[in-house]
C-alpha positions in Angstrom: 233.9 311.3 125.9 235.4 310.4 129.2 238.9 311.3 128.0 237.5 314.7 126.9 236.2 315.3 130.4 239.5 314.2 131.8 241.4 316.5 129.5 239.2 319.4 130.7 239.8 318.6 134.3 243.6 318.3 133.7 243.7 321.6 131.7 241.9 323.6 134.4 243.5 321.9 137.4 243.6 324.4 140.2 241.3 326.9 138.6 238.5 328.0 140.8 235.0 329.4 140.2 232.2 330.4 142.4 229.0 328.3 142.1 225.9 328.5 144.3 227.7 330.0 147.3 230.6 327.5 147.2 234.1 327.9 145.9 234.6 324.9 143.6 237.6 323.9 141.4 236.9 323.4 137.7 238.4 319.9 138.2 235.7 319.1 140.7 233.1 320.3 138.2 234.6 318.1 135.5 234.6 315.1 137.9 231.0 315.7 138.8 230.0 316.1 135.2 231.7 312.8 134.3 229.9 310.8 136.9 227.0 309.7 134.6 229.6 308.5 132.1 231.9 306.6 134.5 229.4 305.3 137.1 228.2 302.3 135.0 231.8 301.2 134.4 232.8 301.7 138.1 229.7 299.8 139.2 230.7 296.9 137.0 234.4 296.6 137.9 234.1 297.3 141.6 231.3 295.0 142.6 232.1 292.1 144.9 232.6 289.4 142.3 234.3 291.4 139.7 237.2 292.4 142.0 237.7 288.9 143.2 237.5 287.4 139.6 240.0 290.0 138.3 242.3 289.3 141.2 242.1 285.5 140.5 242.9 286.1 136.8 245.9 288.4 137.4 248.6 285.7 137.8 247.3 283.4 135.0 244.2 282.3 133.0 241.7 280.2 134.8 239.0 277.8 133.7 235.4 278.6 134.7 235.1 275.8 137.2 238.4 276.7 138.8 237.2 280.2 139.3 233.9 278.9 140.7 235.7 276.6 143.2 238.0 279.4 144.4 235.1 281.9 144.9 233.2 280.6 147.9 229.5 281.5 147.6 229.4 282.6 144.0 226.5 281.0 142.1 227.0 279.8 138.5 224.6 282.4 137.3 226.4 285.3 139.2 229.8 284.1 137.9 228.5 283.8 134.3 226.9 287.3 134.4 230.0 288.9 135.9 232.4 287.2 133.4 230.2 288.4 130.5 230.2 292.0 131.9 233.9 291.9 132.2 234.3 290.5 128.7 232.0 293.1 127.3 234.0 295.9 129.0 237.2 294.5 127.4 238.8 293.4 130.7 238.6 289.6 130.2 238.8 287.3 127.2 237.0 284.0 126.9 238.5 281.0 125.1 236.7 277.8 124.5 239.0 274.8 124.8 237.8 271.9 122.5 238.2 269.0 124.9 235.6 266.6 126.2 233.8 268.0 128.0 234.2 271.5 126.6 236.1 273.8 128.9 236.1 277.6 129.0 239.1 279.6 130.1 239.2 283.2 131.0 242.2 285.5 131.0 242.8 289.2 131.5 243.3 291.5 128.6 246.0 294.3 128.8 243.2 296.6 129.9 242.2 294.2 132.7 245.9 293.9 133.8 246.0 297.7 134.1 243.6 297.4 137.1 246.2 295.4 139.0 248.0 298.4 140.5 244.8 300.2 141.7 243.4 297.0 143.1 246.6 296.2 144.9 246.6 299.8 146.3 243.0 299.3 147.5 244.0 295.9 149.1 247.0 297.4 150.9 244.9 300.4 152.1 242.3 298.0 153.4 244.8 295.8 155.3 246.5 298.9 156.7 243.3 300.4 157.9 241.4 297.3 159.0 241.9 298.0 162.7 240.8 301.7 162.2 237.7 300.6 160.4 236.9 298.0 163.1 237.2 300.7 165.8 235.0 303.1 163.9 232.4 300.4 163.4 232.5 299.6 167.1 232.0 303.3 168.0 229.2 303.6 165.6 227.4 300.5 166.8 227.8 301.6 170.4 226.3 305.0 169.6 223.5 303.4 167.7 222.8 301.0 170.6 222.9 303.9 173.1 220.5 306.0 171.0 218.1 303.0 170.7 218.2 302.4 174.5 217.7 306.1 175.2 214.8 306.2 172.8 213.3 303.2 174.6 213.6 304.9 178.0 212.0 308.1 176.7 209.1 306.2 175.2 208.2 304.7 178.5 207.9 307.9 180.4 
C-alpha cells in the first residue's frame, strides 16, 4: 500500500491542483494521504532508543547485555520492548546462543542496514547545525523569559 502511494506521488511529481484555496502539488497530497500508513513505522524507528540501538548494531551484532551497558539510562524493559518492535518490523534479528547462561545476540537485517545512510545523514546534519540550534534555543528562551517578566509586570499594575 505504501509503495502504491509512493508510485502515485512519483507519477504526478510536479503536477498541481487547487484545493481549499491553496495550490498543492499532487505529490504533497500523496504524502499527506500516506501519513496514516507510515506514521506507526516512523514512530517505531525514530524513537530515542531505536535510533541508538540500530546505530550500535550497524558495525556488528551485539549481545543484549552489551547493548544495555552501552546505552546509558535504558531500562531492561525499554530495551526488550524496543528490540521486539525492531524485530517485528524486520530490522533486527534475534539469535539465542546456547551457552550457560543463555545469551541473546541481535544483529541488523539487510532492511535494518538500509537505514544506515539516512541515520548517518541525520547525524551529520545534527552535528553541522548544533550551534544554530543552540542559538535558536537561546533566542526562544530569552523571548519566553521576557514575555513572562512582562506579563508579571502587567499583572501588578
